[in-house]
C-alpha positions as CSV (number, residue, x, y, z in Angstrom):
1,M,20.7,-60.5,42.6
2,R,23.6,-59.4,44.8
3,L,27.2,-60.1,44.1
4,L,27.7,-63.3,46.2
5,E,24.2,-64.5,45.1
6,I,25.5,-64.3,41.6
7,I,28.9,-66.0,42.3
8,I,27.4,-69.0,44.1
9,P,25.4,-70.5,41.1
10,F,28.1,-69.4,38.7
11,L,30.8,-71.5,40.5
12,L,28.3,-74.4,40.6
13,V,27.7,-74.2,36.9
14,I,31.4,-74.4,36.1
15,Y,31.8,-77.4,38.4
16,L,28.8,-79.3,36.8
17,L,29.7,-78.4,33.2
18,W,33.5,-79.0,33.4
19,P,34.5,-81.9,31.1
20,H,35.2,-85.2,32.7
21,P,37.5,-86.1,34.2
22,R,37.5,-83.0,36.5
23,P,40.8,-81.8,38.0
24,R,41.0,-81.7,41.8
25,T,40.8,-77.9,41.9
26,V,37.5,-78.0,40.0
27,R,36.1,-80.7,42.2
28,L,36.7,-78.3,45.2
29,A,34.5,-75.7,43.6
30,P,31.3,-76.7,45.7
31,S,33.4,-76.5,48.9
32,V,34.5,-73.0,47.8
33,T,30.9,-72.2,47.1
34,L,29.8,-73.4,50.5
35,I,32.4,-71.1,52.1
36,L,31.1,-68.1,50.0
37,T,27.5,-69.1,51.0
38,L,28.6,-68.6,54.7
39,L,30.1,-65.3,53.8
40,H,26.9,-64.5,52.1
41,F,25.0,-64.9,55.3
42,L,27.4,-62.8,57.1
43,I,27.7,-60.0,54.6
44,E,24.6,-59.9,52.4
45,G,22.2,-61.7,54.8
46,Y,20.0,-64.9,54.4
47,R,16.7,-64.7,52.5
48,W,14.2,-67.4,51.9
49,Q,14.4,-67.1,48.0
50,M,17.7,-68.6,48.2
51,I,16.9,-71.8,50.1
52,P,17.0,-74.0,47.2
53,L,20.5,-72.7,46.3
54,Y,21.6,-73.3,49.8
55,A,20.5,-76.8,49.8
56,L,21.8,-77.7,46.4
57,T,25.3,-76.0,47.5
58,L,25.4,-78.3,50.5
59,L,24.4,-81.5,48.7
60,L,27.0,-80.8,45.9
61,T,29.6,-80.1,48.5
62,I,29.1,-83.4,50.3
63,S,28.8,-85.3,47.0
64,S,32.0,-83.7,45.6
65,L,34.1,-84.5,48.8
66,M,32.9,-88.0,48.8
67,K,33.8,-88.5,45.1
68,I,37.3,-87.1,45.8
69,K,37.7,-89.5,48.7
70,F,36.6,-92.5,46.6
71,Q,38.3,-91.2,43.5
72,A,35.0,-91.2,41.5
73,D,33.3,-88.6,39.4
74,W,29.8,-87.8,38.4
75,P,28.3,-89.3,35.1
76,A,28.1,-86.5,32.5
77,A,24.2,-87.0,32.4
78,A,23.8,-86.4,36.1
79,S,25.8,-83.2,35.7
80,Y,23.6,-81.9,33.0
81,L,20.4,-82.8,34.9
82,T,21.7,-81.1,37.9
83,V,22.3,-77.9,35.8
84,I,18.6,-77.7,35.2
85,L,17.9,-78.1,38.9
86,L,20.4,-75.3,39.5
87,A,18.7,-73.0,37.0
88,V,15.3,-73.6,38.6
89,S,16.9,-72.9,42.1
90,T,18.3,-69.7,40.8
91,A,15.1,-68.5,39.2
92,L,13.4,-67.7,42.5
93,P,16.0,-65.2,43.9
94,S,16.3,-63.8,40.3
95,L,12.6,-63.1,40.1
96,L,12.5,-61.8,43.8
97,P,15.6,-59.8,44.1
98,V,16.5,-57.5,46.9
99,P,15.4,-54.2,45.6
100,K,18.0,-51.6,44.8
101,I,17.0,-47.8,45.0
102,P,19.0,-46.1,42.1
103,T,21.9,-43.9,42.9
104,P,20.6,-40.3,42.8
105,G,22.0,-38.0,40.0
106,G,22.6,-34.9,42.3
107,S,26.0,-34.0,43.7
108,L,25.0,-33.8,47.2
109,K,25.0,-36.7,49.9
110,V,21.7,-37.5,51.4
111,G,20.6,-37.9,55.0
112,T,17.2,-39.3,56.3
113,T,15.4,-39.2,59.7
114,I,12.2,-40.4,61.0
115,F,10.1,-38.8,63.8
116,E,6.6,-38.6,65.3
117,L,4.4,-35.6,65.2
118,T,1.4,-35.0,67.5
119,D,-1.4,-32.5,66.6
120,E,-3.1,-31.7,69.9
121,S,-5.6,-29.5,68.2
122,R,-7.2,-32.5,66.3
123,R,-8.7,-35.7,67.6
124,E,-8.1,-39.1,65.9
125,I,-11.3,-40.0,63.8
126,Y,-10.2,-43.6,62.9
127,S,-8.8,-45.2,65.9
128,G,-12.0,-45.5,68.0
129,V,-10.2,-43.9,70.9
130,D,-10.3,-40.3,72.1
131,E,-6.8,-39.4,71.4
132,P,-4.9,-36.5,69.6
133,R,-3.9,-37.0,65.8
134,K,-0.5,-38.7,65.7
135,F,1.4,-39.7,62.5
136,M,5.1,-40.4,61.5
137,V,7.2,-38.5,59.2
138,Q,10.3,-39.2,57.1
139,M,12.6,-36.5,55.9
140,W,15.4,-36.7,53.3
141,Y,17.8,-33.8,53.0
142,P,21.3,-32.7,51.9
143,A,23.7,-34.1,54.4
144,N,27.4,-34.2,55.5
145,P,27.3,-37.8,57.0
146,L,29.7,-38.7,59.7
147,P,31.6,-42.1,60.0
148,E,29.1,-43.3,62.5
149,N,26.2,-42.6,60.2
150,K,25.0,-45.9,58.7
151,I,23.2,-46.5,55.3
152,A,19.5,-46.3,55.7
153,P,17.1,-49.2,55.0
154,W,14.6,-48.7,52.3
155,M,11.9,-48.9,54.9
156,A,12.2,-48.7,58.6
157,R,10.6,-51.7,60.4
158,A,10.4,-53.9,57.2
159,D,9.4,-56.8,59.6
160,I,6.1,-54.9,59.9
161,Y,5.8,-53.3,56.6
162,G,6.9,-56.5,54.5
163,P,4.0,-58.6,55.7
164,A,1.6,-55.6,55.5
165,I,2.5,-55.0,51.9
166,S,2.3,-58.7,51.1
167,T,-1.1,-59.0,52.5
168,F,-2.2,-55.9,50.5
169,L,-0.9,-57.6,47.3
170,K,-2.7,-60.9,48.3
171,L,0.6,-62.8,48.8
172,P,1.7,-64.9,51.8
173,P,2.9,-62.7,54.8
174,F,6.5,-63.9,54.6
175,F,6.6,-63.3,50.7
176,L,8.5,-59.9,51.2
177,D,10.6,-60.6,54.2
178,H,13.7,-59.8,52.1
179,L,12.7,-56.1,51.9
180,A,14.5,-55.9,55.3
181,L,17.8,-56.3,53.2
182,A,17.1,-53.4,50.9
183,N,19.0,-50.1,51.5
184,T,18.7,-46.6,50.1
185,P,21.6,-44.2,49.2
186,A,21.0,-42.2,52.3
187,Y,22.5,-41.9,55.8
188,I,20.5,-42.3,59.0
189,D,20.2,-39.1,61.1
190,A,23.3,-37.7,59.3
191,P,23.8,-34.0,60.1
192,M,22.1,-31.6,57.6
193,A,24.6,-29.9,55.3
194,E,25.4,-26.3,56.1
195,T,24.1,-23.9,53.5
196,N,24.2,-20.1,52.8
197,T,20.8,-20.4,51.1
198,P,18.0,-22.2,52.9
199,Y,16.8,-25.3,51.2
200,P,13.3,-25.3,49.6
201,V,11.0,-28.0,51.1
202,I,8.8,-30.4,49.3
203,L,6.0,-32.3,51.1
204,F,4.9,-35.7,49.8
205,S,1.5,-37.5,50.5
206,H,1.4,-41.3,49.6
207,G,-1.7,-43.1,48.4
208,W,-4.4,-45.2,50.1
209,D,-2.8,-48.3,51.6
210,G,0.7,-46.8,50.7
211,F,3.4,-45.6,53.2
212,N,5.7,-42.6,53.4
213,A,8.8,-44.4,51.9
214,Q,7.1,-45.9,48.9
215,N,8.8,-43.2,46.7
216,S,12.2,-43.2,48.2
217,G,13.9,-43.2,44.9
218,Q,12.3,-39.9,44.1
219,M,13.1,-38.5,47.6
220,V,16.9,-39.1,47.4
221,Q,16.9,-37.7,43.7
222,L,15.5,-34.4,45.0
223,A,17.5,-34.3,48.3
224,S,20.8,-35.0,46.3
225,R,19.9,-31.7,44.3
226,G,19.4,-29.4,47.4
227,F,15.7,-30.0,48.4
228,V,14.4,-31.1,51.8
229,V,11.7,-33.6,51.1
230,V,9.3,-34.5,54.0
231,A,6.9,-37.5,53.5
232,V,3.9,-38.0,55.9
233,N,2.8,-41.5,57.0
234,H,-1.0,-40.9,57.2
235,T,-2.1,-43.0,60.1
236,Y,-4.9,-45.5,59.4
237,G,-4.8,-44.6,55.6
238,A,-1.3,-46.1,55.3
239,V,-0.8,-49.7,54.9
240,A,0.8,-49.5,58.4
241,T,2.2,-46.9,60.9
242,V,4.7,-47.9,63.4
243,F,5.3,-45.5,66.3
244,P,8.3,-45.3,68.5
245,D,6.6,-46.8,71.5
246,G,5.9,-49.9,69.5
247,K,2.2,-49.3,68.7
248,I,1.3,-50.4,65.3
249,A,-1.7,-48.7,63.3
250,Y,-2.9,-50.7,60.4
251,N,-4.9,-49.4,57.5
252,N,-8.5,-48.9,58.7
253,P,-10.7,-50.1,55.6
254,N,-13.7,-48.3,57.0
255,A,-12.0,-44.9,56.4
256,L,-12.5,-45.4,52.6
257,P,-15.4,-48.0,52.4
258,E,-16.0,-50.2,49.5
259,G,-19.4,-51.4,48.2
260,V,-21.2,-48.2,49.4
261,P,-23.2,-45.7,47.2
262,D,-21.2,-43.2,45.4
263,D,-22.4,-40.2,47.5
264,E,-21.5,-42.0,50.8
265,Y,-18.1,-43.0,49.4
266,E,-17.3,-39.5,48.4
267,I,-18.3,-38.1,51.7
268,A,-16.0,-40.5,53.4
269,A,-13.2,-39.9,51.0
270,R,-13.5,-36.2,51.5
271,K,-13.3,-36.7,55.3
272,L,-10.2,-38.8,54.8
273,V,-8.5,-36.3,52.4
274,D,-9.2,-33.3,54.7
275,Q,-7.5,-35.2,57.5
276,W,-4.5,-35.8,55.2
277,A,-4.4,-32.3,54.1
278,D,-4.3,-31.3,57.7
279,D,-1.4,-33.7,58.4
280,L,0.6,-31.8,55.7
281,S,-0.4,-28.5,57.4
282,H,0.7,-29.6,60.7
283,T,4.0,-30.9,59.3
284,L,4.5,-27.6,57.8
285,D,3.8,-25.8,61.1
286,Y,6.4,-28.0,62.8
287,L,9.0,-27.3,60.2
288,G,8.5,-23.6,60.6
289,I,8.9,-23.8,64.3
290,S,12.0,-26.0,63.9
291,N,13.5,-23.6,61.4
292,S,13.2,-20.7,64.0
293,D,14.5,-22.6,66.8
294,I,18.2,-21.7,67.3
295,R,18.9,-24.8,69.4
296,G,17.5,-27.0,66.7
297,S,19.5,-28.8,63.9
298,Y,17.3,-27.2,61.2
299,Y,17.8,-23.6,62.4
300,S,17.5,-21.3,59.4
301,K,18.3,-24.1,56.9
302,L,14.7,-24.4,55.5
303,D,13.1,-21.8,53.2
304,I,9.4,-21.8,54.4
305,N,8.6,-19.5,51.6
306,R,9.5,-22.1,49.0
307,I,7.2,-25.1,49.6
308,G,6.3,-27.6,46.9
309,V,3.7,-30.4,47.6
310,Y,3.2,-33.5,45.6
311,G,1.3,-36.7,46.0
312,H,0.3,-40.1,44.5
313,S,-3.2,-41.2,44.1
314,T,-5.2,-40.4,47.2
315,G,-2.2,-38.4,48.3
316,G,-2.4,-36.5,45.0
317,G,-6.0,-35.5,46.0
318,A,-4.7,-34.4,49.5
319,A,-1.9,-32.4,47.8
320,I,-4.6,-30.6,45.5
321,Q,-6.9,-30.0,48.7
322,F,-3.9,-28.7,50.7
323,C,-2.7,-26.3,47.9
324,G,-6.3,-25.2,47.3
325,T,-6.7,-24.1,50.9
326,D,-3.3,-23.1,52.2
327,P,-1.3,-20.4,50.5
328,R,2.0,-21.6,51.9
329,C,2.0,-24.2,49.0
330,K,4.0,-22.5,46.2
331,A,4.0,-25.4,43.6
332,L,1.8,-28.5,43.1
333,L,2.4,-31.8,41.4
334,G,0.0,-34.7,41.2
335,M,0.7,-38.4,40.1
336,D,-2.6,-40.1,39.2
337,P,-4.2,-37.8,41.5
338,F,-7.6,-39.1,43.1
339,M,-10.0,-36.4,42.4
340,R,-13.2,-37.7,44.1
341,P,-12.2,-36.4,47.6
342,V,-11.3,-33.0,46.4
343,S,-13.8,-30.4,47.7
344,A,-16.4,-28.8,45.4
345,D,-15.0,-25.3,46.2
346,V,-11.3,-26.4,45.1
347,L,-12.8,-28.2,42.0
348,A,-14.7,-25.0,40.9
349,D,-11.9,-22.5,42.0
350,G,-8.8,-24.5,41.0
351,V,-5.5,-23.7,42.6
352,S,-3.5,-20.5,42.2
353,Q,-0.1,-22.3,42.3
354,P,1.8,-23.5,39.2
355,S,0.6,-27.0,38.7
356,F,1.6,-30.2,36.9
357,F,0.1,-33.6,36.7
358,M,1.4,-37.1,35.5
359,F,-1.1,-39.9,34.6
360,S,-0.4,-43.5,34.1
361,Q,-1.9,-45.0,30.8
362,G,-3.9,-47.2,33.1
363,W,-5.8,-44.3,34.7
364,A,-5.9,-42.0,31.7
365,D,-7.4,-44.7,29.4
366,L,-10.4,-44.8,31.7
367,V,-11.6,-41.7,29.7
368,D,-15.2,-41.7,31.2
369,S,-14.3,-42.6,34.9
370,R,-15.6,-40.4,37.5
371,N,-12.0,-39.4,38.4
372,N,-11.2,-38.2,34.9
373,Q,-14.5,-36.3,34.7
374,L,-13.5,-34.4,37.9
375,F,-10.0,-33.7,36.8
376,N,-11.4,-32.4,33.4
377,Q,-13.7,-30.1,35.4
378,F,-10.9,-28.9,37.8
379,Y,-7.9,-28.5,35.3
380,P,-9.1,-25.5,33.3
381,N,-9.7,-23.6,36.5
382,I,-5.9,-23.5,37.2
383,P,-4.5,-20.2,35.9
384,D,-0.8,-21.5,36.0
385,R,-1.1,-24.7,34.3
386,K,2.3,-26.3,33.5
387,G,0.8,-29.3,31.7
388,A,-1.0,-32.7,32.2
389,I,0.7,-35.7,30.6
390,T,0.2,-39.4,30.2
391,I,3.1,-41.8,30.2
392,Q,2.3,-44.6,27.8
393,G,3.0,-48.2,28.9
394,T,2.5,-47.4,32.7
395,K,0.1,-48.3,35.4
396,H,-0.8,-46.7,38.7
397,Y,2.1,-48.0,40.9
398,D,4.7,-47.1,38.3
399,F,4.9,-43.7,40.1
400,S,6.3,-45.5,43.2
401,D,9.2,-47.8,44.1
402,L,7.1,-51.0,44.1
403,P,8.0,-52.1,40.6
404,L,11.6,-52.5,41.9
405,L,10.3,-55.5,43.7
406,S,10.5,-57.9,40.9
407,P,11.2,-58.2,37.1
408,I,7.9,-59.8,37.0
409,A,6.2,-56.6,38.5
410,P,4.0,-56.4,35.4
411,Q,2.6,-59.9,36.0
412,L,2.0,-59.0,39.6
413,G,0.0,-55.9,38.5
414,L,2.5,-53.5,40.0
415,K,3.5,-51.8,36.8
416,G,2.8,-51.5,33.1
417,P,4.8,-52.9,30.3
418,L,7.2,-49.9,29.9
419,N,10.7,-50.9,31.1
420,G,11.0,-49.9,34.7
421,N,14.4,-48.0,34.4
422,R,12.7,-46.0,31.6
423,V,9.8,-45.1,33.8
424,I,12.1,-43.9,36.5
425,E,14.1,-41.8,34.0
426,I,10.9,-40.1,32.7
427,V,9.3,-39.5,36.1
428,D,12.4,-38.4,37.8
429,A,13.1,-35.9,34.9
430,Y,9.7,-34.3,35.2
431,L,9.7,-34.3,39.0
432,V,13.0,-32.7,39.3
433,D,12.6,-30.2,36.6
434,F,9.2,-29.0,37.9
435,F,10.4,-28.2,41.3
436,E,13.7,-26.8,40.0
437,M,11.6,-24.5,37.8
438,T,8.9,-23.5,40.3
439,L,10.9,-23.3,43.5
440,N,14.4,-22.4,42.3
441,N,13.5,-20.4,39.3
442,K,15.5,-22.6,36.8
443,P,14.6,-22.7,33.2
444,S,13.4,-26.1,31.9
445,N,13.3,-27.4,28.4
446,L,10.9,-30.1,29.5
447,F,8.3,-27.5,30.3
448,N,8.4,-25.6,26.9
449,G,4.8,-26.8,26.2
450,S,5.6,-29.5,23.5
451,F,6.2,-32.5,25.7
452,T,8.2,-34.1,22.9
453,D,11.3,-35.0,24.8
454,Y,10.1,-38.5,25.5
455,P,8.1,-40.5,22.9
456,E,6.3,-42.3,25.6
457,V,4.8,-38.9,26.9
458,K,1.5,-37.6,25.6
459,L,-0.5,-34.7,26.5
460,K,-3.5,-35.9,28.4
């Protein structure tokens, strides 16, 4: 909960539990709380989870003022019963807090920008309309923010993404409306920081029904350390894509059909991941052109020869496919990579880049799954293997920001039992060290082959 959201029930508790008779200053506590509630509306913003607290604050304010006027006081039993009601009212905003993206550990400030890309060389295959392939991209980068640059929201157009994610989680559409109040430690459209050495670039590919900002915590961690991170929102594969002209493209379930024979499913999955790999390729083409444009804001700031690629789930499969077919990729990291869409050639030939893979226990424990069988076939064909690990106590979505939605995320199926902050610590450590080692040639104790730095980490 945010600061004023904590102070509001705290003052009400003091008022209700104060021994009788209450002094006049204590009797005014609900009125003060009501004023703080109005400030909360203005500063922090209203959210539906707080409605019971809003109502209780108003009722207690009216009641306390009437008792001051008539020189009466609450019976002690009534106060204690109301404390129980207050605790119940406080539980909802506590269990569904406004998510907070952790402050990054690097020394650099972070900027972020969102833009649309159009690949005229490809036709869209999932819209049902003859049109070029279009998708949205979000970039995080080292920045020198100006006073007019505002703090970025966790997700742009949360009014669209909130209901879409709620529907994906089988929750009421309004359930995640408060995501519009979540911010990231990054500045919107801030100027990219000047540099004598161009920044290495990392591409990110999200999973099926995911979105490009789903790993924002990792993005700001990397950007604060001198990387430019570019995340693609794969149109019709993402939970939603919102274009600048107002068009919204929701996930097309036919792109990855359920309930069909395995061979038909894998053909569809391969078609999807080929498209996602081409999205990564076109993004890299655009960055190369922008880096050479003397009039552009990225001129000579990007090192197009130091390209890392990583992805989660289906995006992990797209990252593998991209690095297996495009030599511009210099380092590959997969988080629970979905292997079924990866082409037979890449499975057989492996990839030439240094590669590292992190698995959740939820996926690793499915020892005989088709996905694990394909990974076990693929992994020995990588000449520069940096390791494949399992993080005990985790599930598939632990590799994203989604566990930040609630302390009951394990009960919602969004994460495993391992403490969320501990998961972030482990994942960020390996993510940062891997790209520092492969793109910046920095030594890493984490990658000495033992993988004993964290007891939760096991070799896959």
